[in-house]
Structures are given as structure tokens and as C-alpha cells.
C-alpha positions as CSV (number, residue, x, y, z in Angstrom):
1,M,34.9,111.6,182.4
2,S,32.1,114.0,181.9
3,R,30.9,115.9,184.7
4,P,27.5,116.7,187.0
5,V,25.4,119.3,185.0
6,V,24.7,121.3,188.1
7,I,22.9,123.6,185.7
8,K,20.1,123.4,183.0
9,A,17.7,125.8,181.4
10,E,14.8,124.6,179.3
11,G,12.8,127.3,177.1
12,V,13.2,129.6,179.6
13,S,11.5,133.4,179.0
14,K,10.4,135.9,180.7
15,L,7.3,138.5,180.2
16,Y,6.5,141.9,182.1
17,R,3.7,144.4,181.8
18,L,4.9,147.6,181.1
19,G,4.2,150.4,183.5
20,Q,2.9,147.4,185.9
21,V,2.9,145.2,188.5
22,G,1.1,141.8,187.5
23,T,-1.2,142.9,184.8
24,G,-2.5,145.7,185.8
25,T,-6.0,144.8,186.3
26,L,-8.3,141.8,188.0
27,S,-10.1,140.9,184.9
28,H,-6.5,140.3,183.0
29,D,-5.0,138.1,186.2
30,L,-9.0,136.4,185.7
31,K,-8.1,135.0,182.8
32,R,-4.5,134.0,183.5
33,W,-5.4,132.2,186.3
34,W,-8.9,130.3,184.5
35,A,-6.1,129.7,181.4
36,R,-3.2,128.0,184.3
37,T,-6.3,125.9,185.6
38,R,-7.3,124.8,182.4
39,G,-3.7,123.9,181.3
40,K,-3.8,126.3,178.5
41,E,-1.3,128.9,177.9
42,D,-1.3,132.1,179.4
43,P,-3.3,134.3,176.8
44,Y,-0.5,137.8,176.7
45,L,1.9,135.3,176.2
46,K,0.9,135.7,172.3
47,I,1.5,139.8,172.1
48,G,4.3,139.8,174.0
49,M,6.9,142.6,172.3
50,E,10.4,141.7,171.5
51,N,12.9,143.0,174.0
52,D,14.1,146.1,171.6
53,R,14.3,149.6,173.4
54,T,14.8,151.2,170.2
55,R,11.4,151.5,168.9
56,K,7.8,152.8,170.4
57,G,5.8,149.8,172.1
58,T,2.8,148.2,170.0
59,S,2.0,146.0,173.3
60,D,1.0,146.4,176.9
61,Y,4.4,143.4,177.4
62,A,7.6,143.2,176.9
63,W,10.0,139.6,176.3
64,A,12.6,140.1,178.8
65,L,13.5,136.6,177.1
66,Q,13.0,134.4,174.9
67,D,13.5,130.5,174.7
68,I,16.5,130.6,176.4
69,S,17.9,127.2,176.5
70,F,21.7,125.8,178.0
71,Q,23.2,123.6,180.3
72,V,26.7,124.3,182.7
73,E,28.3,121.4,183.7
74,Q,30.2,121.5,188.1
75,G,33.8,123.9,187.4
76,D,32.6,125.6,184.2
77,T,32.6,129.4,183.9
78,L,30.3,130.6,181.8
79,G,30.3,134.9,180.9
80,I,27.3,136.5,180.0
81,I,27.7,139.2,177.2
82,G,24.9,141.6,175.6
83,K,24.3,145.5,175.6
84,N,22.5,146.6,178.0
85,G,18.3,145.4,177.8
86,A,19.3,142.6,176.8
87,G,18.9,140.4,179.2
88,K,21.4,139.6,181.1
89,S,20.2,140.8,184.8
90,T,16.9,139.1,184.3
91,L,18.7,135.9,183.2
92,L,21.0,135.5,186.8
93,K,17.6,136.8,188.4
94,I,16.4,134.0,187.4
95,L,19.0,131.7,188.3
96,S,19.3,133.1,191.4
97,R,15.4,132.2,192.5
98,V,14.3,136.1,192.8
99,T,12.1,135.4,190.0
100,S,10.5,132.6,188.4
101,P,10.1,132.3,184.3
102,T,7.0,132.8,182.7
103,K,8.0,130.0,180.4
104,G,10.7,127.0,181.1
105,E,12.2,126.3,183.7
106,I,15.7,126.0,185.5
107,K,17.0,123.8,187.3
108,V,20.0,124.3,189.7
109,K,21.5,121.5,192.1
110,G,24.0,123.1,194.5
111,R,24.5,126.2,196.7
112,I,23.6,129.3,195.6
113,A,25.2,133.0,196.3
114,S,24.7,135.9,193.8
115,L,25.6,139.4,193.8
116,L,23.7,140.7,191.7
117,E,24.0,144.5,193.0
118,V,25.9,146.2,195.6
119,G,25.5,144.7,198.7
120,T,22.7,142.2,198.0
121,G,21.2,140.6,200.9
122,F,22.5,143.2,203.6
123,H,20.8,144.4,205.8
124,P,22.1,148.2,206.6
125,E,21.2,149.1,210.1
126,L,22.9,145.6,210.9
127,T,27.6,145.9,211.3
128,G,28.9,143.8,208.8
129,K,30.5,141.4,211.1
130,E,26.4,140.9,212.0
131,N,25.4,140.8,208.1
132,I,28.2,138.2,207.3
133,F,27.1,135.5,209.8
134,M,23.6,136.6,208.7
135,N,24.8,136.0,204.6
136,G,26.5,132.8,206.0
137,A,23.6,131.5,207.2
138,I,21.5,131.9,204.3
139,L,23.7,129.9,202.0
140,G,23.0,127.1,205.0
141,M,26.9,127.9,206.4
142,T,27.2,126.7,210.2
143,R,28.8,129.1,213.0
144,K,31.9,127.1,212.7
145,E,32.5,127.3,208.4
146,I,31.6,130.7,208.7
147,T,34.1,131.7,212.2
148,R,36.2,129.8,209.9
149,N,36.5,131.9,207.2
150,F,36.0,135.2,209.0
151,D,39.1,136.7,209.3
152,E,39.5,136.2,205.7
153,I,36.8,137.6,204.3
154,V,37.0,140.4,206.7
155,D,41.0,140.8,205.1
156,F,40.0,140.6,201.4
157,A,37.2,143.1,201.8
158,G,40.5,145.8,203.9
159,V,37.4,146.7,206.6
160,A,38.8,146.0,209.2
161,M,38.4,149.2,210.6
162,Y,34.9,149.6,209.8
163,I,33.5,145.5,211.0
164,D,31.4,146.9,214.1
165,T,29.7,149.7,212.1
166,P,26.3,149.6,210.4
167,V,27.1,148.9,206.7
168,K,24.5,151.8,206.4
169,R,27.0,153.4,206.9
170,Y,30.0,152.1,204.0
171,S,31.0,154.0,201.4
172,S,29.7,151.9,197.6
173,G,33.1,151.1,197.2
174,M,33.2,149.2,201.2
175,Y,29.5,147.4,200.5
176,V,30.9,145.7,197.4
177,R,34.1,145.0,198.4
178,L,33.0,143.2,202.1
179,A,29.7,141.9,199.9
180,F,31.9,140.1,197.4
181,A,34.1,138.3,199.9
182,V,30.8,137.2,201.5
183,A,29.4,135.9,198.4
184,A,33.5,134.7,197.7
185,H,34.8,133.6,200.7
186,L,31.5,131.3,202.1
187,E,32.1,128.7,199.7
188,P,29.1,127.7,197.7
189,E,28.7,125.1,194.8
190,I,27.6,128.7,192.5
191,L,28.8,131.7,192.6
192,I,26.5,134.2,190.3
193,V,28.1,137.6,190.0
194,D,26.5,140.5,188.3
195,E,28.3,144.1,187.1
196,V,29.4,145.1,191.2
197,L,32.8,144.4,190.4
198,A,32.6,147.9,188.0
199,V,31.9,149.7,191.7
200,G,35.5,148.6,192.6
201,D,38.6,150.1,192.1
202,A,40.9,149.3,189.5
203,D,43.3,147.2,191.6
204,F,40.2,146.1,193.8
205,Q,38.4,144.2,190.7
206,K,42.0,142.8,189.4
207,K,41.8,141.2,193.1
208,C,38.0,140.4,193.0
209,L,39.1,138.5,189.4
210,G,41.9,136.8,191.2
211,K,39.8,135.3,194.2
212,L,37.4,134.2,191.1
213,G,40.1,132.4,188.8
214,D,40.5,130.2,192.4
215,V,37.0,129.6,193.1
216,A,37.1,128.3,190.1
217,G,40.1,126.2,190.2
218,H,38.7,124.5,193.4
219,G,35.7,122.7,190.8
220,R,33.0,124.9,192.2
221,T,31.0,126.8,189.0
222,I,30.8,130.5,188.5
223,I,28.3,132.4,186.1
224,F,29.4,135.6,185.5
225,V,28.3,138.9,184.0
226,S,30.1,142.1,182.6
227,H,31.0,144.6,179.6
228,N,34.1,144.4,180.5
229,M,35.3,142.1,177.9
230,Q,38.9,141.8,178.7
231,A,38.0,140.3,182.5
232,V,35.2,137.8,180.6
233,Q,38.7,136.4,178.7
234,S,40.4,135.9,181.2
235,L,38.2,134.0,183.3
236,C,35.4,132.1,181.3
237,K,36.5,129.1,179.1
238,S,32.2,129.4,177.8
239,A,30.1,132.2,177.1
240,I,26.0,133.5,176.1
241,Y,26.3,136.1,173.9
242,L,22.5,137.7,173.9
243,G,20.7,140.5,172.4
244,Q,17.6,142.3,172.9
245,G,16.3,138.8,174.8
246,R,17.3,135.6,172.5
247,M,20.0,134.0,173.5
248,I,22.7,134.7,169.9
249,E,25.6,132.5,170.3
250,M,26.7,130.6,173.0
251,G,30.6,129.2,172.7
252,R,33.7,129.5,173.0
253,T,34.7,132.8,175.1
254,D,36.7,134.6,172.1
255,K,34.9,133.4,169.3
256,V,31.5,134.8,171.4
257,I,33.6,138.2,171.6
258,N,34.4,138.6,168.5
259,N,31.0,138.3,167.0
260,Y,29.8,140.2,170.4
261,L,31.7,143.2,169.1
262,S,31.7,142.9,165.3
263,R,27.5,143.0,165.4
264,E,27.3,145.8,168.6
265,I,29.6,148.0,168.7
266,N,30.5,150.9,166.2
267,N,33.0,152.1,166.0
268,C,33.6,155.2,168.1
269,H,36.6,157.1,166.5
270,S,36.2,160.2,168.3
271,R,34.4,161.5,171.5
272,K,34.5,165.2,173.1
273,W,32.9,167.5,176.0
274,D,31.7,170.8,176.5
275,N,31.0,171.1,179.5
276,M,33.7,170.7,181.4
277,E,31.3,169.6,184.4
278,D,30.2,166.5,182.1
279,A,33.7,165.4,181.5
280,P,35.3,162.4,183.0
281,G,37.6,162.9,185.4
282,N,38.4,164.6,189.1
283,E,39.4,167.2,190.8
284,V,42.9,167.3,189.4
285,V,42.0,166.5,185.1
286,K,39.2,166.6,183.1
287,L,39.2,164.6,179.7
288,L,37.9,168.0,177.1
289,R,38.5,165.1,173.5
290,A,39.5,162.2,172.2
291,E,40.0,161.2,169.0
292,I,41.9,159.1,165.9
293,V,43.1,161.0,163.7
294,I,43.3,159.4,160.1
295,L,46.3,160.0,158.1
296,E,46.1,158.6,154.8
297,N,42.6,158.8,153.0
298,A,41.3,161.9,155.3
299,E,37.6,161.7,153.7
300,T,37.1,158.2,154.5
301,D,36.8,156.7,158.1
302,V,37.9,153.0,156.6
303,I,41.4,152.5,158.4
304,T,43.0,149.8,157.3
305,V,46.4,147.5,158.0
306,N,48.5,150.4,155.7
307,T,46.9,153.2,157.3
308,P,48.6,155.1,159.7
309,I,46.8,156.9,162.7
310,D,47.2,159.5,165.4
311,I,45.0,159.2,168.9
312,E,45.1,162.8,170.1
313,F,43.4,163.7,173.9
314,E,42.8,167.3,175.1
315,F,43.0,167.4,178.5
316,Y,42.3,170.6,180.9
317,L,45.1,170.1,184.9
318,H,43.1,172.2,187.0
319,K,46.8,172.1,189.0
320,N,50.6,171.6,188.2
321,T,50.9,168.4,188.3
322,N,53.5,165.3,188.1
323,L,51.9,163.8,185.5
324,N,51.6,161.3,182.5
325,L,48.6,159.2,180.4
326,S,48.8,155.1,180.2
327,L,47.2,153.7,177.1
328,H,46.6,150.0,176.5
329,L,45.2,148.8,172.7
330,N,43.1,146.4,173.3
331,T,41.9,143.4,171.2
332,A,38.3,142.4,170.4
333,G,38.9,139.5,173.0
334,G,40.5,141.3,176.0
335,Y,44.4,140.8,175.4
336,C,46.5,143.5,175.2
337,I,48.8,144.3,172.4
338,F,50.8,147.0,173.6
339,N,50.9,149.5,176.6
340,V,52.6,152.4,176.0
341,A,52.8,155.7,178.8
342,T,53.9,159.4,178.0
343,P,56.9,160.0,180.1
344,S,56.3,161.1,183.2
345,K,56.8,165.2,184.3
346,P,55.9,168.4,186.1
347,I,52.4,169.8,183.8
348,T,50.7,173.5,184.7
349,A,47.3,173.8,185.0
350,G,45.3,175.1,181.7
351,R,45.1,173.2,178.8
352,H,47.1,170.0,177.2
353,V,47.2,167.9,174.2
354,S,48.8,164.1,173.5
355,R,49.3,162.4,170.7
356,L,50.2,158.4,170.0
357,R,51.2,157.9,166.1
358,I,50.1,154.0,165.1
359,P,52.2,153.5,162.3
360,G,51.0,151.5,159.2
361,K,51.4,148.1,158.8
362,L,51.4,146.8,162.7
363,L,48.3,146.8,163.4
364,N,46.6,143.0,162.1
365,D,43.0,143.3,161.2
366,G,40.3,143.7,164.1
367,I,38.9,145.5,166.1
368,Y,40.4,147.1,168.5
369,S,39.4,149.6,171.9
370,I,42.0,152.3,174.1
371,N,41.5,152.6,177.3
372,L,43.2,155.8,178.9
373,I,44.5,156.2,182.1
374,F,46.0,159.4,183.5
375,V,48.7,158.7,186.5
376,K,49.8,160.8,188.7
377,D,53.5,160.6,190.1
378,M,54.4,158.0,188.7
379,A,52.4,155.8,191.0
380,S,48.7,156.7,191.6
381,H,45.7,156.6,189.5
382,L,44.1,159.8,189.2
383,F,41.9,158.1,186.9
384,N,41.0,155.5,184.2
385,I,38.9,155.2,180.7
386,A,38.0,151.4,179.4
387,D,36.8,151.4,175.8
388,L,37.4,155.0,175.5
389,L,37.7,155.2,171.5
390,T,36.8,151.7,169.6
391,F,37.9,150.8,165.5
392,E,38.6,148.9,163.4
393,V,41.3,148.0,161.1
394,V,40.0,146.0,157.6
395,E,42.0,144.5,155.3
396,F,43.2,145.3,152.2
397,E,43.2,143.4,148.5
398,R,46.8,142.0,148.8
399,E,48.1,139.9,145.8
400,G,48.2,136.4,145.6
401,N,44.9,133.6,145.9
402,W,44.8,133.2,149.8
403,F,42.7,135.6,151.6
404,G,42.6,134.8,155.0
405,K,43.3,136.0,158.8
406,W,47.0,136.2,158.8
407,E,47.5,134.9,162.2
408,G,49.0,137.4,165.1
409,A,47.7,140.3,166.7
410,V,50.3,142.5,165.0
411,R,51.5,142.1,160.8
412,P,54.6,144.6,161.0
413,D,56.0,144.8,157.6
414,L,59.6,143.4,158.5
415,E,62.1,142.8,155.8
416,F,62.6,139.2,155.3
417,S,64.3,137.8,152.7
418,L,64.9,134.6,150.3
419,A,68.2,133.8,148.6
């Protein structure tokens, strides 16, 4: 039995004039009004450029979105992925009715709660408690319904001590925790979440993803935008891949993510920060260099399934610390192949190098990313970097007449005899 369609987009496009509000001149506005009055197409739609930020513009108009069509059924979880500037946030703003499309239309059935940026819909002079009730009223909730969820919202956000404090005094982390808690707990039929979860710490992000899973499990619809492919993979059943304002692909999440990474993510075998102030980290530790070292055929940057590699990290410790490093190797779909950690031991202040060797004949062909975490006292995360390095492992020429992809996350060279 098919479920009802709650979002339907048909030929949605959005045109912006660069550097101006509206068309910038009264004569342009009058031309557009006259065209609409006669039922004609907007004359400025014909001269809009594609949304490609890498080249100089040839027109004063640019398409943020072009001809986007899709539909979402009740209870679906849809991820939207793409590089910065692909049109993801513009599409969410149109879905949330923050702005209207230049062409096409979107039909939405149900109450929408949107979390497009930190503190969306919050009034800075109101307290956390007052903002909860105001946001609930905007969503069409009764005071009784809001009161029923109030304690759970405050507990989830972890701001009980500050609930009667104006939110303008909140940190960005407190702001986003409360904003997410309000949006997720006030029972909208459709929940739209942008990249705002990146503001929270790792524990809160995990908590949010768990809550989104619960929301989806109760038959509500979720539209989720994130650069975290693991989060999209774990939460969303289907995904849309946007590129330069156009829909490149829509389909099963793992397939869409794989195609996106193959097309958009370049290999990043080395990153280095010469200036300590620019280096990622904090007052305890700074990461100075991360590099993949190819141990065979070093004259090429091609890594095959047979190639052993070293992954090196150089960091500077500002003070003596009981430290260990934890590394996650993830597939393009966001699955963790393995998590390894150095021993935890006292490390003196100064420069240090950590090295992990991955032998050949272990990884399957595919695209991989490395997440690095610095851990203090085997308990607290000092800081972590997602997608620090990315690399592709390619197939090698092999015997036989079948050259498809081997099944499995790894393909170790194990002894397997046949008598």
C-alpha cells in the first residue's frame, strides 16, 4: 500500500541577481511585472548563468536551482548532498517557505519545522523557556501540547540551568542544542534539518541522530542536509545529489553517496599547516601535518589493493599530557572499516610523529576517508577532525575473465586451500 505524498516539487528553479536585491532597477522590475501580467516568461530568466562559482560570471543573474523535481512520501527520510554552493540550502529555504521559487512549484502537506541555521526562529531577548513556547505556537501547537513536551526538550538540550536566561547570552552550542530540541520534540509532520548539527560536539551529534531516527520511526518525514556522509548514510533511506543547482541523481542513499564522492571528492593525500595559529587543534595540541605515504611505486600516487601505505601525523603538544590518537577509516558510504588507537601514555610537550601502517592486500577497491581523534586520559576527546585525508584504492590487473568488484569491505590475502 502506497503512502501519501507529503512533498512534491515540480520544475523548481531559483534565480538571483548578483549583488542586488530584486533586479536592481525600476525599469527591470517593470519589465518583469509586465511580462507576468501578459502571462509571458520573465525576460531575465533567459540570461541567467549556471551556478558555477569557479568561473567569472557573464551575466548579472545566476541560477541557484534549475528544474528540480522530486516527491517525498510520508515517513521517508531524504538526504540532500552536494558541494558548497550546490543549492542545498536554497532548496531547503524554498521547502520551508522562507523564499519562493522563481519557476515551478512545491506542494507540501503537513506542519513543517525547519532548523536551517543556529537558533532559527529564536528571539534573542526572550528566555529559553519563552522561545520554546513561541516556537511551539508558530508550529501551531497548543499551550497544553508544548507544556507536555517542555521537560523533555529542556533535558535533551541540557540547558536547565539557563532556561530562564535570554538566549542572546547562550553559547553557540547551547543555542543549537535548544533549537534542535524544540524542532525535534514539538511533533511536526515534516522536519527539515540543515548542516547546523556540525555546531554541536560529537556526543550531541550522536544524540541528535538518535533522536532523528526516533522521529522517523514514528512516521514523520525528515529532510536532512549534511556534509557528514556517515550521518546521511545511517539516517536516510534515499538521497538527492545536487551539483551547480541541478539534480544530478536521486536514489538509494549508498549508491548516490558513492557516485557523489567519486565525482566530487578529490584525493587528499597530504595536508600541512606551517603556521601554528592556523593549524587545527586547541590550547593543548595542534595538528601540523597529515600524510599518506605510498611505500611501493612511490613515483605515482596510485594506491592499488596490493599497495602498502603509511599514514603519518605530526603534531605539537603544548604541555605534558597523557595522550593517545584514535583513527577511523571509513568507506565512501560512511561505514567504519576499522578503528585503531595508539597506546595511551604520558607525552612530553613538543613535536611528535605518529604512524600507522596499512598493509597491502587488505582494503578493497573504493574511496576511503580518515577521521582522527586526539584523546586525553583515555576518556575525553581533545578534538577530532573528520575527513582529514581521502584516498582511492583501485583494482589491479588480475587473471581470469571476471573483473567485477569483490564483495566485502576488505579483501585480505588469506590462505584458502583446495585439495
